[in-house]
N, C-alpha and C positions, 0 to 999 in steps of 0.2 A: 504494500500500500504506500503510495507516494503522497506526501502532504506538501503544500506549497504555501509560502508566506510571500505576499506581494505588497510593496509599499508604493503609493502614488500620491501626488499632490492633489490633482483633480482631473477627471477625464471629461473635460468640457466638450470635446467633440462628440462624445456619446449622446449628449442631450441637446445638441445644437440644431439637429434636423427635425423633420416632421414625419411621423409614422411609427411602426413597431413589429416585434416578434417574440415567441416563447412556447409553453406546453402544459401541464397540470400542476398542482392544484389551483383552483381559481378563487378569487375574491369576488363574490357575486352580489354583495350588498350594494345598493344604490345610496351613497351617503346623503345626497340631496333629499332623498325620499324620507330618510329617518332624521333629518335635521342636523346632520353632522357636516361641518364646513372644513374643507382642507385649508391648510396654511400656505401650501404651495400647490399650484395647479398649472402645468405647462403642457404643450403638445409633446406626445411621445415620439421618439425618433423612429425612423423606418429601418428596421434591422432585417426584414425579410419580406416576402410577398404577403404573408399573413399578418394582419394588424393585431397587436396586443398592447395593452397599457399595463401599468403597474402602480403599486402604492407602497409607501412606508408608513406604518401605523405604530405610534407609540403605545407600548403595552401598559395598560392601567387596569386596576381591579374595579369590579362593580362596587359602587358606593365609596370609592376613594375620593379624597379631597382633590378637586381639579387643580389646585395650586401646587400640589405635591407631584411633580412630574418625574416619572421614572427615567432610568438610563437606557431603556431597551426599546428597540424598534423591530417589529416583525415585517417581513417583506412578502408581497404576493403579486402575481401577475393577474391581469384581467383580460379574459378572452374577448376579442373584438373591441378592446378598449383603444382609445386614441389619446389618452392623457397620462401624465405622470403626476402623482399626487402624494402629498405628505399630510398625515393627520396627527395632530397632537392630542385630540380627544375623539372618542368613537362611541358607537351605540352599544347598549347592553346586549348580551348574548340572547338570541332567540332560537338557537338550534337545539335539537333534542339530544338525549343521552347517547344515541348511537351514531351521531355524526362524527366524521373523521377529526374535525377541529376539537370537539369535546373530548374524544378519546385521547387525542394528543395532549390536551391539558392534563388529563388524569394521569397519563403515563409520566409526564414531566413532573407532576406533583410528587408522585411516589419516588421517582429517581432523586429529586431534590432533597427529600427527607432523608434518603440514604447518604447523601453527600455532606450533610451538615452534622455538627456535633450533637450527641444525644440530647443535651439540654436545650437545643434549639428546635427540635423536631415538633411537629404537630402531634397532638394526642389522638388525632384521627388520620394518621398518615396513609391509611389504606383507602381513603375516599376524600374527595375534594370538598372542604367546608364551604359554606355559602360565601364567606368573606374573600375566598381565594379565587373566585371565578374572574376571568379577564373579560373585558369589553370587546367582543368580536362581532357584534351585530349579527348579520345573516351570512357572514363569510364562511367559506367551506375549505376543506383540504387539511392535510396534516403537516404542511411544510414549516409551521412556526414552532415545531416541537423543541428544537435546540434553544431558541430564544425564550420559550416558556420555561424551560428548565433553569436557565441562568436567572431569569426574572424571579422564579420561585426561590432559588437559593438566596437571592438578594432579600426577598420578603422574610425569609425564615431566620436570617442572621442579623445581628445588630449593626447599625450604621449603614453606609452606602457601600456596596460591594466594589464599585469601580469609581468612587468619588464623584467628580463632576464630568466624567467621560460620557460620551454618547456611543452606544453600541448597537449596530444593526446586523441582521443576519437572516439566513434561511437554512432549512434542513430539517427533515423529519427526524424524530427521535425514537430509538428502540428501547425496550425495557432494560437492557443492560448498558445503555449509554451510547450505542452506535448512532452515528449521524448518517442518515440514509440519503441517497441522491435525490435531487429535485430538478425540475426543468426550468427553463427560462431564466437562467442566472443573469444573462446579459441585461435583460430589461429590468430585472429586480435591482441590479447594481445601479442602473441609471436612476431609479427612484430613490435608492438608498443615499446616493451622493447628494441629493437635494435636501436631505435631513442633516447634512454636514456632520456625519459621525466621525469618531476617532478610530473606530474599528468596524470592519465588516467581516462576518463569518459566513463561509459557504462550504458545501461539500465538494465543490469543484471550482476551478479557476474560471475567470472571465477572459475570453480571448481578446478583450479590449484593454487589458491591464498589462503593463510592461514592468521591467525591473523586478524580476522574480528570483527569490531565493528558495532553493529546494530544501525541505526538511524531510529526511528519509524516515520511514517507519515500515514495519513488516506488512506483507501482503495478506497474511492470515490474521484472524482475530484472537485465536487461542495461543497464549504464550508457550513457547517451547520450554522444556525442562531447564531450570537454572535461570530463567528470566522472570522478573516481576512484571506486573501489568504496566507499570509506569515505564519500565525499560522497553517493553515490547512496543508500546505506543509512542515511545521517544518523547515523553512529556518534558524531560529536561531541556531539550532543544527548543520546544515551544516556549518554555519559561524564559530561556535566553533570548529568543526572538522578541518576546514582550519587553525585556529590558532594553534591547536594541531600539525598539520602537519608541520607548520612553525618551530616548535621546533625540527623537525627531518630532517634537511637539508641533502641532499644526498640520501634520501629514496623516492622511488616512491610511491605516494598515488594512490590507485585504488578506485574510488568513483562511486558508483552506484546511478544514478539519474533517476527520472521519470518526471522531469520538468526542463526547462533551468534555472529557478529561483534558484533551488537548486545548480546547477553548479556555477552560479554567486555568490551565497552566500558563497560557499566554497572558491572561488577565492578571494572574499573580505577578508575573514578571513586569507587566506594563504598569501596575499600580504599586507594587511592594506593600500591598495592604495585608495586614496580619490575618484578618478574617477571610479574605479571598484566598490567600495561600493555605490557610487551614482547610478550607473546603476543597482546594485542589489536592492537597495531600491526602485528605480522607477519601476522596473520590477514587483514588487508585486502589483502594481496598475493596471496592465493589466488584464482585466476580463478573467475568465475561461469560455469557452463556454459550453452550455448545448448541448450534442449531440442528 
């Protein structure tokens, strides 16, 4: 498994044209219909013959104080969309318990509880309490799983997990922490850049991003004898990459990850936050499941 870290100042040419392209999961809510207003709304670039738009939506809980903005943005493409939008606030969830988005939240919640210290865990870690639901409107698809996991770890631990950084990303999450592939990364990156994040996480690189540093990790998920999970996933290199990114403030880091432990390790290095690093260290004790 190869993992890539990409640093770039801004990819302005990506959002300068008019049009778009991409693939599943979709964000199907019509924000204007539910009374949610984007803070950025521009034409989407034309990346292929099929038009698609995208949005970056700040992750906030139902009932949360609107003045307490989180650090996290989920990304979604919009089939047949023509706009790139950024939402700082969104509509309350209206999807049922069997929807992919809702299942993704539940999986992220359970995983986040495993990653934090025992005294920070929810007393109902096997199910999602009412206060923990995120505002996802009528959106569909599982691709926010990685960002839900990081946002839940932030909710369960004291202080701000990443300080005043802004973190955007996409990637479905598996029960053991694997970050699964998603489609339409290019158009999602275009929307993410409009939110001016410090970091973007993705399970694959964008072909529009240059200046790539390769972080090697193994192609299989189960560690060989004599290796820890952290060594197998090469989390020390992700932590070092985060430290390197901290020396370039004002530059967005594009980080390709295949496991949420790699994202946490990067954020540990980027912030040097004791709580973040504790969660990163604890996460490497979560077993990787044999499929």
